[in-house]
N, C-alpha and C positions, 0 to 999 in steps of 0.2 A: 332575592337574598338577603341578608338575614348577620344581622351583627347582634352579639350575644354578649351580653356582662359588659356595652358600656355604659362608662359614668357622664357625660356629655357628649355630645354632636363636636363633632369634630369643625376646625372653623372653614369656612367655603370662601375657600378663594382660590376657585378653581374653576378650569371651560367646561362645562354644562354638557351636561353627555343625556343621553336621550334610549327609551326601550330600543332593544338590541346590537348599543355600543359597546360594543367587549370592550375592543381596543381606548373607549371615554372609559371605561369602567376598570379596568385593569391603570391608567394612567394616574386616576382618580387613586384609587389603592393605591399604588405606589408613593404616588408622591407623599398621602398620608399618612401610613406603614413608615414611610420614612424619614420624613419630619417630626414624627414622636420619636424616633428612637434618639432621631438625635437630641429633639428635649427629652429624651431622657424618659419618658412614660413608661414602655416596657423594653427592655432589653431582646424581644424579638420574637417568631413570632412561623407560623407556617400558611397559608391560606389555599386551597383547592377552589376554585367554582366550575358544578357539573348541572351539567340537563340526564334529558333521560340520554343522551349517545354515551355518555361518558363522561368524564373530565375538559372541561376545556378550555380552563388555564391554572396551574400551579405556582408557589413558590415561595422562597423563606427567607425572612429579613431579619438585621441581624441577627442575633447571638440564640446558638439550643443552650449550651455554657460558656457564659462573658469571660467567666474565667480562667479555663483552660483553652481561651479563644477561639472555639470551634462553632459555627458559621450556623447558620440552622439555612435547612433547603426545604424544600417540597416534599425530600423524605421524614423528615422529621419526624420522632418518633416522641410527645413529650404525655405526660401525667395527663389522666383527664381529670382529676383532681371537684371541682364543686359541682363541673359540667354532669354530673352523676346523675346527682339533684332531677337534674330536668327530665331522664328519661324511666327514674325515679315514679317521677309525679306522674306524668305520661304513666305508664304503667297500672297507677294509681284508679285514674279516671276512667283508663281502658277496663280496670277491672267492674269498678263500679256497675260501667257500661251493659257489661254482663252479667248484671247481677252478683260476680262474687264477694262482694262486700261494699258497703255504707260506711262512705267517709263517715258521717254523721255516727255512728257505731264504740261506744270505748273500746278500747286497743283494750284491753284486760278479755273482752267479747274471743279475740282473733287470739291474742298469749296469751291465758290463763296460770301456767303458769307463771306470768313473772310479779316482783315480791321488789321492795324498793328497803332500807336499814328501816323506814319510818314502818315497812308494813308492806301489806297490797296496792295494790296500783291503783292512783281514781281515778271513780271511771268514771268521772270530767273528761278522765283526757281519752281524746276521741281522735280519729287520722288526720280530721282536721286540725285538730288542734296540735296538732306534730304534724304536717305541712306547713302552718302556718307561724308553725316556730312558738309557740303557748301555751307549750306544755306543760312548761317549770320545772322541765328534767337538765339537769346537771351541763354542761353547756359542750366536754371533751371526757369522755372519763377515762380515755387512754395516756392523755397527757402531752397533745398535742403532734403523738408520733404516727405517722399514714400507718393506715393497719387496713394490707391488702385480699389479707384473711375473708371466711364467710364465717360470721358466728350466729351458732348452734340459735334456736332462743332457748332451753336449756345456758350453753354456755354465757348467752346474754343477761338472763335471771344470774343467774352467779353472783358475774359484774355489776349490775343492778343494786343485791340485796346489799350494798357496802353502799349505797349512793342517800342520798335524801332529795325532794326539792325542795328547785333554789324558789321558789314563788311558790303562787298558788294560781294553779295550772286554769290558762287563757283570765290573765292575769294581767302579764305581761308579757313581752317581748323578746327573749333569752332565745339566741339562737343556737341549735344544737345539737352536732355532729349527728349525733345516740339520736335525736329521734327521725335521720333517718333509717339509718341503721333497726331500726326498730321494723319503721315500713319496708323493709327490704325483706325483717323475715317475717314476716304475715307476709306478704304478695308469695314469698318466696313455700309457705304450708299452702298458702290460698291453694296453690300453683304446683308441686306436689301429688 
């Protein structure tokens, strides 16, 4: 069982459960989620627990859309948001293990057409610096909008040509959605 993105461990005031005790797990998770929703930690979620035979348990908690009073169910579809970053990072390390890329090579080696407003993308920006959020690239060139289409490297170059670095690469932690768009473009180029 894996909890992704927990900011803190839940309070443990629940009876213990043991390996194989699915009812204990369900009771614990149900209590935890319902308490968190009551405490307004979040408005809703859907969960599924499965094994190699299929889904063991699935349930929705709270609201899929609180404003419209739409309850969450086991079948509610959500936007993936930042969860895609985990899969993208995994694909980078898979590509590295297969010899397609090296996370310590400059991004410009993979996307040579990239340019910034100040000129060429510095060779100090590597895939590693993109993954670790130390590239110095702007946080978001789409001004917070959901961007659902794939962006070609040429389109990225055009978008980046209007941008400056926000700091010297590899000196500051600056969360950047753009870093993951660049990684996506690299993976797409290497696997075509």
